[in-house]
N, C-alpha and C positions, 0 to 999 in steps of 0.2 A: 424377487419378495413382493416387490411393490406389482406386477402383471399377473403372473401366473396363478396366483389363488384366487384370481378373480375373471379370467379368461383364458386360463390354460387349458382348461378341459372344453371351451367353445370351437364350432367348427369356425374359419376366417368368415366364411360366406354366413354364418349367423350372426354375428356379433353387430351389433348396431352403432350408433354414434352416441345413442343413450350410456349404451355399456360403457363403453369409452370414457366420456364426460365423468360417468358415475365412480370409474375407478382412478381418475385423475384427481377426484373431488376428495377420495380418502388421502391419497398423498398430500394433496394442499391441507386437508383439516390437521395435519401435525404442524404446521408452518413450514414444509419444505417444498417453496415453489419454485425453485432452481430445479431440484429433483423432477418434480411434476412437469417442468419441463421437456428433461430428456428422456422421460419417461414417455412422455407423448411423442417425440423426434423417433424414438425405438420402434413403438405402437406402428404412428406413419409408414416406418421404412418397413416394414414386415408385411402389413396389408397392401403396403403398393407394389411389393413383389409379387404378394398373393395375384394381384390384378393383371401383372404385367407375363404372368407365368399360368393363368386360366384358373387359378384356384378359387378366384372370386372377380365377382362382377364389377363390384364398387368398393372405394377406402373409405371406410367408417371414420377414420382418424382425419381424412384431409380436410374437414372443413370447422376446425377446431378453431380458428385464428380468431382471437379475440375472446375465447371461452375461459381463458386461464387465468387467475388473479395473479397479480404483479406483487412482488415486494414492494412496500413503501420504502423510495431510498432516503434515509434522513443525513444531512451533515455532520460530520464530527463537530463538536461541538470543540469552538476556538476559544484562548484566551482574550478578553479584552486589552487592548497596548496599555490601557492605564495600571492593569493587575502584574505586568511582565518585570518592574522593577522588583517590587516585594515579593516576587516569585523568583527570582532569580536568586536575591540575596537569600531568601529562606533555604533555598537550596544548595546552594553553598555551603551553608552553615550547618547543614541538617546531618545525621547521623548515619543516613543512607550508606549503604556500602559502596565503595570508591568506584566500583565496576558499575554500579549501577547509576550512579552520579555523572560518572563520565558519559557512559551510553548516553544517557539523555541529553547531556549538555552537546553530545556531537550531534547526534540527530536533530536538534533545533537549529545546531550552527550550518548543519550542509541542507537543512531543509528536506531530508532523504525520507522514505519511506522505514517505519521501524524494522519490519523485515532485511531489509538491504541491510540495517546498520548492523543486524543479530547475527547475521551470517557474512559479514565483513570477515575476511581472510587477508594475512599480511601479503601476502603474494600481491593484493590489488592497490597495495600504496606504493604510489612510486615519490619517494620522500624527495628525491633531488627535484623532481617537477613539481611538485606540492600538488599531487591529482590521486585521486581515488578512483579506479576503472571498474565498475562494475559490471560483470560478463554478460551478455545478454540474456544467457540462461536463468538469473535472477533478476530481471526487470520485468516489470507487470506490461510494459510493452513490448519486450521480447527484443530486444535494441538495446545494443552496450552503450552505457553511461559514466560521461567522463566529471569528476566532482573535483572543480577547483577548491583546494583547501586553504582555509584563511591561516592567518601566523598562530590565530586561538586554538583552530582543530588542530593543527601539529603539535601544539602544546600537549593538548590531552592524549594525540597518539602516542609521544613522548613517554607521558604518565605510564601508559598502558602496558608500556614492555615489560615492568619489572610483574605484571600481574596475568600475563598473557605467556603460556607455554604450550599449549594445544594446536596454535594457528590461528584461531578466532582471534580477532582484535578485540572484542568484548566476550570473553568466555563464561561461563556459566560461574554461579558463585560456589555452586560447591563441585562441580564436575567441571574443569577447565579446559577438557576433551571436546565438550559440548559448548553448543552457541548460549548465548544468555534468554534465558527462558521466556515464552512469549509475554507473560502479562507482567514482567520484572518492573519495565518502565512505567507501565498505567498504575500500577500500585503502590509505586512511589509517589505518583500525585494524588491518590487516596489518600495516603498519611499524610501530606503534607497539606491535606485539606481543599486540594484543587480539583478533583476528581467531578464537579458538579457544573465546572465551568470552562473546563478543557479537557481534550484526550492528548495524546502524543502526536496523533495524526493531525489533529487540528493546528500545531505549530506552523503545518505546511500554509496554511490558510492566513496565519497571522504573517508568516513570511510575503505571502505572494501581496497581501494588502499595503503591508508596509512598503515594499520596494517599489509596487503602483503609486502608490499617495507621496512618494520623493520626487519623481518625475525626473530622475537621473538616469533610469535605464529603461533600455527599448522593452517592449512588452514581451516580444517574441523572446528575446534574451531571459528573462524572468518563467515563463513559462517551460523552457530549454532547461533552466535551471532544474525546474521542477518536474520534468521528464514526461511530459503530458504529450499525448499523440496528436501530431500535426495531421489533419485529414488530406490535405494536400501533399500530393506525392513530390511537384518540383520543390515546394516549400521544406518537406521533411527531406529531401535530401542535402538542401541549402542547410539544414538548421542543424543537421549531423556534423557538419564541417566547419561552421559559423559560431560565432557569439563569444567562444571560448575566453579570449581575451578581457570581452565585456562582463565576462561570468566570473572571471576572476576578482575584478573591481566588485562587481555585485557582493559576490560572498564575503569580499574584507570588508565591505561598507557594513553589511548585516551583523558581521563579528564585532566591527566597533560601535556598532548602535546596539548591541546587546549587552556589551561592556561598560558602556556608557551608561545603560538604565541600572545595570546592578550596582551604580555607583552611587544612583541619584537615592535609591531606597536609605 
């Protein structure tokens, strides 16, 4: 769809770098920057094979480094810590559905990503160990992630048992055999009037900032709790096996902090 209408009828050895760039600009023009990158990769692979097999002398896609536009990355808005008390009280008193409210609070308490929470199933919860084991296939970095669960998080899970019959911890409100829909928690922030100051994902940044400011926990333990990628292979292997006990303390500290904030408002 993105290549053939513009280059499909041309001989490979007749395609110029300008032709390739013009094709990519069409994709970029609709804001699909990542797709444009993948399109370039495919054109480059085909043209490189053409050179290798004698069908062309040069690869017109090989000199496109730096030519593509990149999507500007913007950080998710994070709530100011001074707004936390009012938000937590307002959420608790709101008429939001119990599943929505519980999922949002659980996301904040665990500093997890919304997708990880939405697709959580009961088989991942170890109530005895008070751990949530997210399988590698559902993690951004494709590595299993163990989330220690605070007393407050366990209370939320206990309350969800009466509302979850289809396997998902936080099922869809209209269909319990499907996960909670993608924007449900975000829309809750809209209804509560906090959409301009925060996103659900932004609470991870709040957690990181306050945990680091506390001075009580190792920075690496905080990063491990956020399941951020460790680029150093030796340290990455170490991180997989360490910090769990410190992260238990960290997550209980975070839950207690939030509980105190909710009582301040």
